[in-house]
C-alpha positions as CSV (number, residue, x, y, z in Angstrom):
1,M,3.5,49.0,15.8
2,K,0.6,51.4,15.1
3,V,-0.8,50.2,11.6
4,L,-3.1,51.9,9.5
5,A,-5.2,49.0,7.4
6,A,-6.7,49.9,4.1
7,M,-9.7,48.0,4.0
8,S,-11.4,48.2,0.5
9,G,-14.4,46.0,1.6
10,G,-12.9,42.7,-0.1
11,V,-12.0,39.5,1.3
12,D,-8.0,40.2,1.0
13,S,-7.9,43.4,3.1
14,A,-10.3,42.1,5.6
15,V,-7.8,39.0,6.7
16,A,-4.7,41.3,6.5
17,A,-6.2,43.6,9.0
18,A,-7.1,40.6,11.0
19,R,-3.7,39.1,11.0
20,A,-2.3,42.6,11.9
21,V,-4.3,42.4,15.0
22,D,-3.2,38.9,15.6
23,A,0.6,40.0,15.3
24,G,0.3,42.3,18.2
25,H,-0.2,45.6,16.3
26,D,-2.2,48.6,17.5
27,V,-4.4,48.7,14.3
28,T,-7.0,51.3,12.8
29,G,-9.2,50.5,9.6
30,V,-9.6,53.2,6.8
31,H,-11.7,52.8,3.6
32,L,-10.8,55.2,0.9
33,A,-13.8,56.9,-0.7
34,L,-12.1,57.5,-4.0
35,N,-15.1,58.0,-6.4
36,R,-18.2,60.4,-6.1
37,S,-19.7,59.1,-9.5
38,R,-23.3,58.0,-8.8
39,G,-22.6,54.7,-10.7
40,T,-20.4,53.6,-8.1
41,L,-23.2,53.9,-5.4
42,R,-25.2,51.2,-6.5
43,T,-25.5,47.5,-5.9
44,G,-24.0,45.7,-9.1
45,A,-21.1,48.1,-9.6
46,R,-17.8,46.2,-10.9
47,G,-15.3,47.9,-9.0
48,C,-14.1,48.3,-5.4
49,C,-15.4,51.9,-4.5
50,T,-19.2,51.3,-4.0
51,I,-21.0,52.2,-0.8
52,E,-21.7,48.6,-0.3
53,D,-17.9,48.1,0.2
54,A,-17.4,50.7,2.6
55,M,-20.4,49.1,4.6
56,D,-18.5,45.7,4.2
57,A,-15.5,47.2,5.6
58,R,-17.0,48.9,8.7
59,R,-18.7,45.5,9.5
60,T,-15.3,43.8,9.2
61,A,-13.5,46.2,11.4
62,D,-16.4,45.9,14.2
63,L,-16.0,42.2,14.0
64,I,-12.0,42.4,14.4
65,G,-12.6,45.0,17.0
66,I,-10.8,48.0,15.7
67,P,-11.6,51.5,15.1
68,F,-12.7,52.4,11.7
69,Y,-13.0,55.5,9.6
70,V,-13.7,56.7,6.1
71,W,-11.6,59.2,4.3
72,D,-12.6,61.0,1.5
73,F,-9.6,60.8,-1.0
74,S,-12.0,61.5,-4.2
75,D,-10.5,64.9,-5.3
76,R,-7.1,63.5,-5.3
77,F,-8.2,60.0,-6.9
78,A,-9.9,62.4,-9.6
79,E,-6.6,64.4,-10.2
80,A,-4.1,61.8,-10.0
81,V,-5.5,58.8,-11.4
82,V,-8.6,59.6,-13.5
83,D,-7.5,62.6,-15.1
84,D,-4.2,60.8,-16.0
85,F,-5.8,57.9,-17.3
86,V,-8.1,60.2,-19.7
87,A,-5.1,62.0,-20.8
88,E,-2.9,59.0,-21.4
89,Y,-5.7,57.6,-23.8
90,A,-6.1,60.8,-25.5
91,A,-2.3,60.9,-26.1
92,G,-2.7,57.5,-27.6
93,R,-1.1,55.6,-24.9
94,T,-2.1,52.6,-22.7
95,P,-2.0,53.7,-18.8
96,N,-2.3,51.2,-15.9
97,P,-4.6,53.1,-13.3
98,C,-4.2,50.4,-10.6
99,L,-0.5,50.7,-10.6
100,R,-1.1,54.9,-10.6
101,C,-3.4,54.3,-7.7
102,N,-1.0,52.7,-5.6
103,E,1.8,55.1,-6.5
104,R,-0.2,58.2,-5.8
105,I,-2.9,57.5,-3.5
106,K,-2.5,54.3,-1.4
107,F,1.4,54.8,-0.7
108,A,1.7,58.4,-1.3
109,A,-1.5,60.4,-0.2
110,L,-2.6,57.7,2.4
111,L,0.7,56.9,3.5
112,D,1.9,60.5,4.1
113,K,-1.5,61.0,6.0
114,A,-0.8,57.9,8.2
115,I,2.5,59.0,9.1
116,A,1.5,62.8,10.2
117,L,-0.9,61.1,12.2
118,G,1.9,59.1,14.1
119,F,1.2,55.6,12.4
120,D,4.3,53.6,11.8
121,A,2.9,51.5,8.6
122,V,0.1,51.1,6.3
123,C,-1.2,47.4,5.7
124,T,-2.8,46.3,2.7
125,G,-4.4,43.2,1.2
126,H,-1.8,43.0,-1.6
127,Y,-0.1,39.6,-2.2
128,A,3.4,40.5,-2.1
129,L,6.4,39.9,0.2
130,V,8.6,42.2,2.1
131,R,11.9,40.9,3.2
132,T,15.0,42.1,4.8
133,D,18.4,41.7,3.7
134,G,21.6,41.1,5.4
135,E,22.2,44.5,5.7
136,G,18.7,45.4,7.1
137,R,17.5,47.0,3.9
138,R,13.8,45.9,3.2
139,E,13.1,44.4,-0.3
140,L,9.9,43.8,-2.1
141,H,9.5,40.3,-3.5
142,R,6.7,38.2,-5.3
143,A,4.2,36.5,-3.2
144,S,4.2,32.6,-2.3
145,D,1.0,32.3,-4.7
146,E,2.4,33.3,-7.8
147,A,-1.2,33.2,-9.3
148,K,-2.2,35.9,-7.3
149,D,1.2,37.6,-7.1
150,Q,0.6,41.7,-7.0
151,S,4.1,42.8,-6.9
152,Y,3.9,44.0,-10.6
153,V,1.2,46.8,-9.5
154,L,3.6,47.5,-6.5
155,G,6.6,48.2,-8.5
156,V,6.2,51.9,-8.2
157,L,7.0,51.8,-4.3
158,T,10.2,53.5,-3.4
159,A,12.3,52.2,-0.6
160,G,11.1,54.8,1.8
161,Q,7.5,53.7,1.0
162,L,8.2,50.0,1.4
163,S,9.7,50.7,4.8
164,H,6.4,51.7,5.8
165,A,4.5,49.0,4.1
166,M,2.9,45.8,5.4
167,F,1.4,43.0,3.5
168,P,0.1,40.1,5.6
169,L,-0.9,37.9,2.9
170,G,2.2,37.7,0.9
171,T,3.2,34.1,2.4
172,T,-0.3,32.7,2.0
173,P,-0.2,29.7,-0.5
174,S,-3.6,30.4,-2.2
175,K,-6.6,32.7,-2.0
176,A,-8.6,29.8,-1.2
177,I,-6.9,29.8,2.3
178,V,-7.8,33.4,2.8
179,R,-11.3,32.8,1.8
180,A,-11.4,29.7,4.3
181,E,-9.9,31.8,7.2
182,A,-12.2,34.7,6.4
183,E,-15.5,32.1,6.7
184,R,-13.8,30.8,10.1
185,R,-13.7,34.7,11.3
186,G,-17.1,34.8,10.5
187,F,-16.6,37.7,7.8
188,R,-19.5,38.0,5.7
189,V,-17.1,38.8,2.7
190,A,-15.7,35.4,2.9
191,S,-17.4,34.5,-0.4
192,K,-17.5,38.1,-2.0
193,P,-16.3,37.7,-5.7
194,D,-13.0,39.7,-6.6
195,S,-13.2,43.3,-7.8
196,H,-12.5,43.5,-11.8
197,D,-12.1,46.0,-14.5
198,I,-11.4,49.7,-13.7
199,C,-12.9,50.7,-10.3
200,F,-14.0,54.1,-11.8
201,I,-15.8,52.7,-14.7
202,P,-18.4,50.5,-12.7
203,D,-20.4,49.2,-15.8
204,G,-17.1,48.1,-17.5
205,D,-17.8,50.0,-20.7
206,T,-14.1,51.7,-20.9
207,R,-14.7,52.7,-24.5
208,G,-18.0,54.6,-23.8
209,W,-16.7,56.2,-20.6
210,L,-13.8,57.6,-22.7
211,A,-15.8,58.7,-25.4
212,E,-18.0,60.7,-23.2
213,R,-14.7,62.6,-21.9
214,V,-12.4,62.8,-25.2
215,G,-15.0,62.9,-27.6
216,S,-15.6,60.6,-30.8
217,A,-14.0,61.7,-33.8
218,P,-14.1,59.1,-37.0
219,G,-11.1,58.5,-38.5
220,P,-9.1,56.0,-40.9
221,V,-7.7,52.8,-40.2
222,V,-4.8,52.3,-42.3
223,D,-2.2,49.3,-43.0
224,T,1.6,49.7,-42.7
225,S,1.7,51.0,-46.5
226,G,-0.8,53.9,-45.5
227,A,-3.6,52.2,-47.3
228,E,-6.9,52.9,-45.4
229,V,-8.5,49.4,-44.7
230,G,-11.3,50.6,-42.5
231,R,-12.6,53.5,-40.4
232,H,-12.8,54.1,-36.8
233,E,-15.1,56.3,-34.5
234,G,-12.5,57.4,-31.9
235,A,-8.7,56.3,-31.8
236,H,-9.2,56.2,-28.0
237,A,-10.8,52.9,-28.2
238,Y,-8.0,51.4,-29.7
239,T,-4.7,49.9,-27.9
240,V,-1.6,48.3,-29.2
241,G,-2.0,44.7,-29.4
242,Q,-5.8,44.6,-30.1
243,R,-7.3,42.2,-32.4
244,R,-11.0,42.4,-32.3
245,G,-13.5,45.5,-32.9
246,L,-11.0,47.0,-35.5
247,S,-13.9,48.0,-38.1
248,L,-11.9,46.7,-41.0
249,T,-13.6,46.8,-44.5
250,R,-10.6,45.2,-46.6
251,P,-9.1,41.9,-45.7
252,A,-5.4,41.3,-45.4
253,P,-3.9,40.0,-48.6
254,D,-2.7,37.1,-46.9
255,G,-6.1,36.4,-45.1
256,R,-4.4,36.7,-41.8
257,P,-5.8,38.4,-38.9
258,R,-4.5,42.1,-38.2
259,F,-3.5,44.0,-35.1
260,V,-3.5,47.4,-34.0
261,L,0.2,48.5,-34.1
262,E,0.0,52.2,-33.4
263,V,-2.7,54.8,-32.4
264,K,-2.0,58.4,-33.8
265,P,-3.9,60.9,-32.0
266,A,-2.5,63.7,-33.8
267,S,-4.0,62.5,-37.1
268,N,-6.5,60.4,-35.6
269,T,-5.2,57.4,-37.4
270,V,-5.2,53.8,-36.2
271,V,-2.4,51.5,-37.7
272,V,-2.9,47.9,-38.2
273,G,-0.8,45.0,-39.4
274,P,0.4,41.4,-38.8
275,R,0.9,39.8,-35.6
276,E,4.6,39.6,-36.0
277,A,5.1,43.4,-36.4
278,L,4.2,43.7,-32.7
279,A,7.5,42.1,-31.7
280,V,9.5,44.6,-29.6
281,G,13.2,44.4,-29.1
282,E,13.6,47.7,-27.0
283,L,11.8,49.9,-24.7
284,R,12.9,53.0,-23.1
285,G,11.0,55.4,-20.7
286,S,12.1,58.6,-18.9
287,R,10.0,58.0,-15.8
288,W,11.4,55.4,-13.6
289,S,12.0,54.4,-9.8
290,W,13.7,51.9,-7.9
291,T,12.3,49.9,-4.9
292,G,15.7,50.0,-3.2
293,A,19.2,51.1,-3.9
294,E,19.8,51.9,-7.5
295,P,21.3,49.2,-9.5
296,A,24.3,49.3,-11.5
297,R,24.3,51.7,-14.9
298,E,24.0,48.4,-16.7
299,F,22.5,45.2,-15.4
300,R,20.8,41.7,-16.1
301,C,17.2,41.4,-14.8
302,A,13.6,40.2,-15.9
303,V,11.1,42.3,-17.3
304,Q,7.5,42.0,-16.8
305,V,5.2,44.4,-19.0
306,R,1.8,43.3,-17.7
307,A,0.1,42.2,-14.4
308,H,0.1,38.4,-15.1
309,A,2.7,38.3,-18.1
310,D,5.5,36.0,-18.0
311,P,8.7,37.9,-17.0
312,V,11.3,37.7,-19.9
313,P,15.0,37.7,-19.2
314,A,16.7,41.3,-20.3
315,T,19.7,43.5,-20.1
316,A,18.7,46.9,-18.6
317,R,20.8,50.0,-19.1
318,I,20.5,53.6,-17.0
319,A,21.1,56.2,-19.6
320,D,21.2,60.0,-18.7
321,D,17.5,60.5,-19.6
322,A,16.0,57.0,-19.5
323,V,16.2,53.7,-18.8
324,V,16.5,51.2,-21.7
325,V,15.4,47.6,-21.8
326,R,16.5,45.0,-24.1
327,P,14.5,41.9,-23.6
328,D,16.3,38.4,-24.5
329,E,13.3,37.7,-26.8
330,P,10.8,39.9,-28.4
331,I,7.9,41.0,-26.4
332,L,4.7,41.4,-28.3
333,G,1.9,44.0,-28.0
334,L,3.9,46.4,-25.8
335,A,2.3,50.0,-25.9
336,P,3.8,53.4,-24.7
337,G,2.1,54.2,-21.2
338,Q,2.5,50.5,-19.9
339,S,4.9,50.0,-17.0
340,A,7.8,47.7,-17.1
341,V,8.6,46.3,-13.9
342,L,12.2,44.5,-13.4
343,Y,12.9,42.0,-11.3
344,D,16.2,40.3,-10.0
345,G,14.6,36.7,-9.3
346,T,11.7,37.3,-7.1
347,R,12.8,40.7,-6.0
348,V,11.4,43.8,-7.5
349,L,14.1,46.3,-8.6
350,G,11.8,49.1,-9.9
351,Q,9.8,50.0,-12.9
352,V,9.8,52.5,-16.0
353,T,6.8,53.8,-17.9
354,V,7.4,53.1,-21.4
355,D,7.7,56.2,-23.8
356,R,9.0,54.5,-26.9
357,T,9.6,50.9,-28.3
358,V,11.7,49.9,-30.9
359,G,10.5,46.9,-33.1
360,V,12.6,43.8,-34.2
361,P,13.6,44.5,-38.1
362,A,13.8,40.9,-38.8
363,L,10.2,40.4,-37.6
364,A,8.7,43.8,-38.3
């Protein structure tokens, strides 16, 4: 096939591109320039969009012997990922920018351009598996290395996008094997640290970065009775389930820790309470997608609400305007804006962005 390899400048995408060549495909490498912020153009930035990353990707492509280009997707990225991130936090929600990037950039904007240019597939360094069922339909599954599995952030892929996706690292038992292979191939990125934090916030100060864009308006921190127990400098800095940095001035009567239960942007209020009040017995969302055929109106599944969270057995129901998921046991600290990815064993069924949660009366 004619394959476009997305090369971030890291070890995973480097080895994935090399394996695609070894498999006999006609491979072209591309690095996505996603952010024009000056903070991402210096050594020491914490994300995956620095100028050094682009140079690392180019050196790797030269070693592999494939053509290489840099495509500027910064405007699309700013609108589809960064602006969305700011708007979600301003609305008191907790977004996942990596998942949105996969949905709107790597497997939408990039894939659309690749297909328009005659490529058959986009290859990335994600740890996930694509399998074909008995009827020839492609399915997305967890990677062999569960510790590195990235199927959660790929849960937004549609069946059409999955048909053009290639993940050469999915069957690799461990990241150590990938690094050793990169070393054998002579890649300078073999020992390069993994990127972490949010790529467009290079210094890792999410609270300060958001304050510059949505402002910092002081407001009350209240308990579940409505009594003020502290003051905050900006509600955007808080998310459901947070325990530290709550700026409380009054301890709980029972002396136990408090957690953020809700963020109310309209009144600029943060609500805190005991850990058991975080228990969620139902979640629902109006934005969902299926990674394959739409399942039955009601079905059993496992729900995962964070990239490395344990999946929880659940029952899901497709209503007229929402997908409703009821886990068999409560999920703690689930916030609106998070994505709930649904699985059948190792297979990804699809995902729903959480709009609303319902607590567990006996525990709340």
